C-alpha positions as CSV (number, residue, x, y, z in Angstrom):
1,X,-99.1,121.4,153.3
2,X,-95.3,121.9,152.9
3,X,-94.9,118.2,152.1
4,X,-97.6,118.5,149.4
5,X,-95.8,121.5,147.8
6,X,-92.5,119.6,147.8
7,X,-94.2,116.5,146.2
8,X,-95.9,118.7,143.5
9,X,-92.6,120.4,142.7
10,X,-90.7,117.1,142.5
11,X,-93.4,115.7,140.2
12,X,-93.8,118.7,137.8
13,X,-90.3,120.0,137.7
14,X,-89.0,117.3,135.2
15,X,-92.0,118.1,133.0
16,X,-91.3,121.9,132.8
17,X,-87.8,122.5,133.8
18,X,-84.4,122.4,132.2
19,X,-82.9,120.0,129.8
20,X,-84.0,116.4,130.1
21,X,-81.7,113.5,130.2
22,X,-81.9,110.8,127.6
23,X,-80.2,107.4,128.2
24,X,-80.0,105.4,125.0
25,X,-80.5,101.7,125.0
26,X,-77.8,99.3,123.8
27,X,-79.7,98.9,120.5
28,X,-79.9,102.6,120.0
29,X,-76.1,103.0,120.7
30,X,-75.3,100.2,118.2
31,X,-77.6,101.7,115.5
32,X,-76.1,105.1,116.0
33,X,-72.6,103.7,115.6
34,X,-73.5,101.8,112.5
35,X,-75.0,104.9,110.9
36,X,-71.8,106.8,111.7
37,X,-69.8,104.1,109.9
38,X,-72.1,104.0,106.9
39,X,-72.1,107.8,106.4
40,X,-68.3,107.7,106.1
41,X,-68.0,104.4,104.2
42,X,-70.6,105.2,101.5
43,X,-68.9,108.4,100.1
44,X,-65.4,106.8,100.5
45,X,-66.6,103.8,98.4
46,X,-68.1,106.2,95.8
47,X,-64.9,108.2,95.6
48,X,-62.8,105.1,95.3
49,X,-65.0,103.9,92.4
50,X,-64.8,107.2,90.7
51,X,-61.0,107.3,91.0
52,X,-60.6,103.6,89.9
53,X,-62.6,104.4,86.8
54,X,-60.7,107.6,86.2
55,X,-64.0,109.4,85.8
56,X,-62.7,113.0,86.2
57,X,-66.0,114.6,85.1
58,X,-67.8,112.4,87.7
59,X,-65.3,113.5,90.3
60,X,-66.0,117.2,89.7
61,X,-69.7,116.5,89.8
62,X,-69.3,114.6,93.1
63,X,-67.4,117.4,94.6
64,X,-70.0,119.9,93.5
65,X,-72.7,117.7,95.0
66,X,-70.9,117.3,98.3
67,X,-70.2,121.1,98.5
68,X,-73.8,122.1,97.9
69,X,-75.1,119.4,100.3
70,X,-72.7,120.4,103.0
71,X,-73.4,124.1,102.6
72,X,-77.2,123.8,102.6
73,X,-77.1,121.4,105.5
74,X,-74.8,123.4,107.7
75,X,-76.5,126.8,106.9
76,X,-79.9,125.3,108.0
77,X,-78.5,123.4,110.9
78,X,-76.8,126.5,112.5
79,X,-79.7,128.8,111.5
80,X,-82.7,126.8,112.7
81,X,-81.2,125.4,115.9
82,X,-83.8,122.7,116.6
83,X,-83.3,120.6,119.7
84,X,-82.4,116.9,119.1
85,X,-84.8,114.3,120.5
86,X,-82.0,113.1,122.9
87,X,-81.5,116.8,124.1
88,X,-77.8,116.7,123.3
89,X,-77.7,119.9,121.3
90,X,-79.6,122.2,119.0
91,X,-78.3,120.9,115.6
92,X,-81.1,118.5,114.7
93,X,-82.5,120.0,111.5
94,X,-81.7,118.9,108.9
95,X,-79.9,115.5,109.3
96,X,-76.4,115.7,108.0
97,X,-76.1,111.9,108.0
98,X,-79.2,111.7,105.8
99,X,-78.1,114.5,103.5
100,X,-74.6,113.0,103.0
101,X,-75.9,109.4,102.4
102,X,-78.7,110.5,100.0
103,X,-76.4,112.8,98.1
104,X,-74.0,109.9,97.6
105,X,-76.8,107.5,96.6
106,X,-78.4,109.9,94.2
107,X,-75.0,110.8,92.7
108,X,-74.2,107.1,92.1
109,X,-77.6,106.4,90.6
110,X,-77.5,109.4,88.3
111,X,-73.9,108.8,87.2
112,X,-73.7,105.0,87.0
113,X,-77.3,103.8,87.0
114,X,-79.7,101.9,89.3
115,X,-77.4,98.8,89.6
116,X,-75.1,100.9,91.8
117,X,-77.7,103.4,93.0
118,X,-80.3,101.0,94.5
119,X,-78.0,99.4,97.1
120,X,-76.7,102.9,98.0
121,X,-80.3,104.1,98.4
122,X,-81.0,101.1,100.7
123,X,-78.1,102.0,102.9
124,X,-79.3,105.7,102.9
125,X,-82.8,104.6,104.1
126,X,-81.2,102.6,106.9
127,X,-79.1,105.6,107.9
128,X,-82.3,107.8,107.9
129,X,-84.3,105.2,109.9
130,X,-81.3,104.7,112.3
131,X,-81.0,108.4,113.1
132,X,-84.6,108.5,114.2
133,X,-84.4,105.2,116.1
134,X,-81.3,106.4,117.9
135,X,-83.1,109.6,118.9
136,X,-80.6,111.8,117.1
137,X,-83.2,113.3,114.7
138,X,-87.0,113.7,114.2
139,X,-88.6,112.2,111.1
140,X,-88.8,115.6,109.4
141,X,-85.0,116.1,110.0
142,X,-84.1,113.0,108.0
143,X,-86.6,113.8,105.3
144,X,-85.2,117.3,104.8
145,X,-81.7,115.9,104.8
146,X,-82.7,113.3,102.1
147,X,-84.2,116.0,99.9
148,X,-81.2,118.3,100.3
149,X,-78.7,115.5,99.4
150,X,-80.7,114.0,96.5
151,X,-81.6,117.4,95.1
152,X,-77.9,118.5,95.1
153,X,-76.9,115.3,93.2
154,X,-79.8,115.7,90.7
155,X,-78.7,119.3,90.0
156,X,-75.0,118.7,89.6
157,X,-74.8,115.2,88.2
158,X,-75.3,114.6,84.5
159,X,-77.4,114.1,82.6
160,X,-79.7,116.6,84.4
161,X,-77.5,119.7,84.2
162,X,-76.6,119.1,80.5
163,X,-80.0,118.0,79.3
164,X,-81.9,120.8,81.0
165,X,-79.4,123.7,80.5
166,X,-79.0,124.3,84.2
167,X,-77.7,127.7,85.2
168,X,-76.7,128.4,88.8
169,X,-75.2,131.7,90.1
170,X,-74.7,133.4,93.4
171,X,-76.7,136.5,94.4
172,X,-76.2,139.0,97.2
173,X,-77.2,142.4,98.5
174,X,-76.4,144.3,101.6
175,X,-78.4,142.0,103.9
176,X,-78.9,138.7,102.1
177,X,-77.0,136.0,100.2
178,X,-78.3,133.2,98.1
179,X,-78.2,131.4,94.8
180,X,-80.3,131.7,91.6
181,X,-81.0,128.6,89.6
182,X,-82.9,128.1,86.3
183,X,-83.4,125.3,83.9
184,X,-85.4,124.3,80.9
185,X,-88.0,121.6,80.8
């Protein structure tokens, strides 16, 4: 009887106990590294292009987009505390890699057109897929990150803000902070 209990504990303990260990494959490690490289290279390339063209208005819009994207992503990431699929930490939702890459792609598309935006969106889709493949995020994490990044770019990058009379202002009371936004259709 004692051996049966030990066998049952040994069988069920990994299913119900503690943090599980994930060992990524060689392919998963390679994809994770490539998404890390793209998420740095894409905004650096965008910034370089903005500076070369001396597009100072675009630079300001890019900084606003980056700030809004980072703020929304970090607030959600540290508030929700969702466990990553690889069990490495509780910062899975939303995907920062996806929010950064989609913010950059949407900024480029809105500011300079689809000729520049389409390749950036293709890289962003690869980043989102790669984060799921490498077990760093769930599908909903990368989708939320993509929405946060693209929405930030669409809000702060012309022609949207100018054409639709966008107004954004902070709001706060004793227990809450937030932002108020309105625009015309």
